[in-house]
N, C-alpha and C positions, 0 to 999 in steps of 0.2 A: 479425466479430467487434467490429468497430469499430462498427456501429451498434448491436449489443447491450450493448455498453459504455457507449456514451453515453446511451442510454437507461438502463441501471443506476444509473449516475453520476447523472440528472437527476434520477430519483426522488427521492432524498435532500434534493437541494437544495431543490427544489418545496416540501417539506413543511418541508423546515428552520424557514421564516419562521413556521409555525403551531405548532411543536416548541415554538420559546423562546416563546411566549406560552402554552402550556400547562406545560412545566416548568421547572425552578429550575436556574440553573447547577451547580449540584451532581450533577442527573441526568446532565448531559451528561458529566461527569468522572466518573461511576461506570461509566456505559455503556462510556468510552475504557477505562478499568479493566477491568472485566470482558472485553472483546474484547483487549485486549493480554496479559492471563493465560492467556485461552483459546488465542490465535494461539501465544504461548509453550509451553503445554507441548502443543501439538497437533504443533511442532516436535520434540518427544522422542518423541512417539507414532509419526511416521513418521523419524523419523531422514532424512527428506528423501530416504528411498528411494523414492519417490513418482516422483522424476523423473528415475532410473534406467528407469523402466517404457517410456519412448519409445525408449530407447538398442537392445536387443536385438532381432537381426534374427529368432529363435523368438519364435513365441507363446507355448509352455509356459514358456519361461525369462523371459518378462513376468509370466506368471502365478505363475511361483514367487516374485518380487519382490513382487506383489500379497499372495500369501497370509504373506508374511514381514513386509509392513507391517501385515497384520492382527492379526498376533498381538503385534507390539509394541503395537499401538493397545491392544488389551486389555488389557496389563500395565498401561499408564499410566493408561487409564482407571479401572481395579478399585485403583490406588494413590491417584489421586485421589479418589474415591468414598469410601476408608476415613478420607482426613484430613479432608474435607469434613464427615463424620460425627463424627469427635472433636473436631475445632476451628475449627467454623464462628465460635462467637461470636467465639474470640480472633480468626482472623484479618481476621473483618470489622471491629474494632475496631483493629487495629494498621495496616488500610489506611484508617483515617478516616472506615470509615461505621459505629459501633457498633451502630445500630440496624439496620440492613440484615444478614441474612442469607441471605435467597431466592438473591440472585445468586451465593454459593456453592455453595448446594446445586445449582444449573444449571451451576457448571463443569466438573464431568467431564463432563454430558451433551454440553454446547459444545464441549468439545475431543474429543470420538469425532465429532462431527455434521462440524468442522472437518476432520480429518486424514480422513474419508471423502471428504468432497469432493475433498479434493487427490489422493485416489489414485483418485477416479474421473474426475476433469478428465484426469488423465496419459493413461489407457485411452481416454477420447475423443479425446483429441490422438493418440494413437498412430494411432486407425481414422480421421483428420480429420472428426471431427464437429464441426466449431466451431461453427456454429448451435446445437446445443441444449446446449454449453457459454456461448454468449450469452445464450440464454433462462433457463438455471439461473441467470446474473449479475443478467436481470431479475426473475426469481422472487424472490430473495435478496432485493432491495433494495423490490421492491412489499410483500413479506411484511412486512418490518421496518416501512416507512411504514403501510401498513393497522394493524398492531398498535399501535403507536406511537399513532396517532391513536386509536385505539380505547380503551385505557386514559388515555392521558392527557383523555379525552372524560368517561370514566366517574370519572375521579378524578386528583387530582397525585400518584402514586404515584412517588416519587423510584427505585424500581427497577424501573419499567415501560420504560425504554428498552432495560435490559439485556434485560429479558424478550421486549421485541418484536426485538431483534439476533437472540436464540437462536432464535425462531421464522423469523422470515424463513432463518436459515442450514438448518435443517431442512426449508424448501421447496424452497430453492436446493439442497440434497443430493435431494431426491425427483426434482426433473425432469431431472438429470443421467443420474442412473441409471437411472429407467426410459424416458426419453427415448432412453436407447441400448441398454437392454436390457444392462446392464452386470453384471447377477450372476451369470452363466456367466464372466463375463472375469476377474470378481476374484479366483476360487477355480480353483485348476488344477484339474485333470481327476485327478492322482493329486499328494496332496499329501507332500510329503517331506520330512523335517526335513533330510537329508543334501540335497537340491536348492535347500532354502532357505539351508543353509552354504553350501554353495557361489555360489549368486548373491549372499549377502551380502558374501563374500571378494571376488568380484568386482568389486561395485561398494563398497568398503571408505570409497573417498574421498568418497563423498556422507554416509557417516557420521562420518568425521574430519575434513572441510573444512566441508560443509554446513551441518551440524547445529547445533554451534556459532556459524556464521556467522549462518545466520537468526534464531536464539535471542537471542543478543547483537543482532543488528540489531532485530529486535521490540522486546525489551526499553528499548535505548537510546534508539529514536525516541520511548518514553513515559515517558523519566526525567524530565519535566515533567512530568507526570500523578501519579504514584510520589508525588515528591516535594511535591508542591502538596499531594497529598490527606493524606501522613503528616504534615504539619504543618499540619495542620487549614486551607488555603486550596484549599476545594473551588471556590469560585466563580472563583478563577485556574485550578482546574484544568479546571471547563470551560468558559470562556473559551476555554483553550488548546486543547481539544477542538475546539471548533465552529470555529477559525479553520484550526486543520489538517484537519476535514472538508471545508472549503470549499478549500483551496490544494491538496488533495492529490486534489481529482477529477480534472484533467487529468492527473495522472500515475497514477491508477489506468486513466483510460480509455486511456490509449496502453501501458500496462504491460501489461495485462491484454487490451487488442485484438491487438498486437501480438508480446508475448512466447512466446506458444505456436507461433503462425506463425512468427515469425524464429526459433526454437530449431528446429523441424521444417526452415526452408530452411536452418538453419545447418549441421545434421548432415548434408544431402544437398550441398552445396555446399562445406565446409571445404577449406580450401587452396588454392582457388581466387582470383583477381581479383575474380571476381562477387562474393562475399560480400563483400570491403573495399568494394569500388562500393555494394552496397545499406545497408552499414552507414554511409557517408559518407553518400548522400540521405538515408537516416532521421533522422540526426543533423542535418543542416544543415536539413531541416524542422521538427524540433523546436524546435533554437536561436530559429531566425528565425520561425518562425509563433506561436511562445509568446511571447516579449518583449514584444510591445503587450498581452496579457492580465495579465501578472504584474508590468510596468511601472504599469500599473492599477492595480493593488491596492497596489502599493508608495506610491503617491501619493495615493489617492484611499480606501483600504481601510475607515478609521473612518465615512466619510461613508455607504458602502454599507451596513456592516453595523447602522447605526442607523436604516436606510431601510428594511433588509430584515426584521431580528429586533427592532428594537426599543432604544429608547434605552438601557438597562439595559447593552445588549451593546456598546458603545461599547469598551470593552477589548478586546473580543476582536478587534473591526475595528484597533485598533492592534498588536496580537500579529500579524495576518495582514500589516499593511504590512512588520513586519520581517522576518517570515520568506518575503515574497513572492520574494527572490532564491534563496534555498535552495530553495524548490517548483520553481521554474523549471529549476534545475540537477538536480533529482531526477528531472524527466522525460528528461534525457539518459542517465541510467544504468538507468533501471528495465527495459529491454526488453532492452541490447546484454549484460546480465551473464550471460546464457546461454551467451556465446561462452566463459566461465571452464568451463564443464560439457562443453563441446565440444571443449576441449584439452585436458581432464583436467587443468588448472591451478588447483583450489579451492585449493590452499593459497594461493596470490597471492591471491586475494580475503577470504580468511580472517583472514591478515594485516594487510590493509588495515583491513576491520572491526573486528578486536578493538582494533588500535590507535587508529582513530579512534571506537569506541565508548567506550572507558576514558577517551579524553582528554577526549570531550564532555561525557560524563556528570560527571568530576570537575570541569570547569571550571563546567559549570552549579550541581553542588552548592555549592562553593565559594564562587560570586558570590552565591548565593540564602543560605544559612546564614550567611554572614560578614554579611549586612545590605547586599548592593549592590541588592535589591529586586526585584519580580519582572518588570520592564520589562528592566531591565539583564541579568537572568540568561536571558531568552528571546531577547534580542539577542548576546549570548555563544554560545547554544545554533545560534544561525540562521548566525551567521559560520563556526563551528567545521563545521555542514553544508555550507556553501557548499566550505570547503578539501576536505573529505571526499568531496563526489562528484568536483569538478576532479581529483583524484590518484586516485579510483578510475575514472575513464574514461580517465585516460590508462595505467593498469595494463591495463586491457581492450584496446587498441591496441599495448600492449606483446606482451602471452602469444599473440594474434591474428598478431603480426608484420604490422601495418598501419603506415601513414607516421605517425609523430608531427609531423612537420612540417606534413603536410595536416591532423592535428587541430589544431595549437597556433593554425593560421591560422585556421581554422574557431572556433576559441573566442575569440580575440581578436574578431574580426569580430562575433560575438553580443555579447560585453560589449560591445563599442562601442554596438552598435544598443541595445540594453538601457540604458545610460547614457543616450543622446541620447533615446531615451522617454521616461524618466523626468525631464530637461530640462524637455522639450517639455509633458508633462504638467504637471509642477511649473508651469511658467511659466502656461499656460492656468489654472491652481487660483489662482495669486497675483493674476494679471491678472483674470480674470473673477469668480473669487468661488469659494466652496464650496458653490453652493445646490444644491438636487436637480436643477435645469433643468441646470445646469454639468456636474454630474456625469453626468447621462445621455447628454451631449451628447458628452461625453469616453468614455463606457463605448462609446458607439456607433460613434464614430470609431475605438476601439482594436480593437473585436471586428470591424468591416469590414475594419481593415489585414489582421489576423490571418486573417482569410477568406481574403484575396484571395493574403497568402503562401501559405499552406496549399496552394488550389486549383493555385497556381502549380507549386510544388514537388513535388505531390503527381502530376500530369501527366508530371513531367521526371524520367524513370529509375527510377520503383520499377516491379518487375516484378508480370505480370499476376496470379502466382498469390498475391503478397502480398497484392494489392487484393481478389482475389477472396477470400481468409483474412478 
């Protein structure tokens, strides 16, 4: 999972310097807007009951959950298609792209593809077919990269990146479905409305808590893109989208690589001291090994973005510098949040998510619309996210009955390490200069330090089954 997920995240990063020279910033903003809306509607389509597929002991019960999800997907996709048919031009205008409607038409199909992928991954996780999940992630990103390059070389179409994202999603879905031969698993041998109603009632907490939690999380994460687009700042939306793509790559690597494996492990060993030990080891690994990389971005982000993506993208680098601490903290919450599902305490995560999303979105909107400026609004957004991830991590330890003192000590150690690295790298830039050679040397030092710490902690105390996953 780790190897496949790393490769899946490396692919779009490798082609990004080419794409930024083929597409305008507005195209990146549109791509992010398209995927955000599709992901949000996919949450409604599954009601996050796909997460419940892993839990039942009975295969037939798991298939009944799958059948219920398929029915929900059909309803949401059908409704989305009707809206697209009747209101595509108006929707495109209100969202800041009045002359582009192809992406509106693709939304229902993208929703279906994302929802079915989530359901298929749940069944593959149940079967412990992690290599196939990893291959699907790689196929998704490779399909996007090839499609985006092909469309970009044929012509600078502003909707090209959104179309390429859709093509990659379909390719990834095909790999996981056919690679695991999942078609018989997705539909039970006897499809019963009563059975689906029973499993829906049994796992209703996923509907009550996980659905609004995931939906709000998806929408709140992209509030800057929505508001930038709605206020005709499509270039700022593109800068924010690129900065977030680069910063979230490590988060997606750890979340996608560890989340499914950790979920399965947590279900098997819940209530034991072994689970707390595993969580602490992985958290220490993420905090200490991730700090050098994100500290480097916090100090050198503007220089790196100009070198990699071109001078017009310097503003994206400034955004990345401001959001680096929040991105570093997001790594620490991406994979252990499954403990809420294991403990059936989704209400706690839901309450935190709602409070955080409303607060973050409100602060960002007020700052931007009151004339505070784009950079100040992004800074407020970043600080709010740091606070959110800290509170969220504390709640994970609370519901899991883990040691709060150990968590506080580890977080204090992690932040001290991060600040120290920023001071050292900042001094490096101030004394030696902000040239390309200086930036490359600083990047090499930070990367080497991160790798050394990661290898040291990975060899100490990570269970063999997690390493194999």
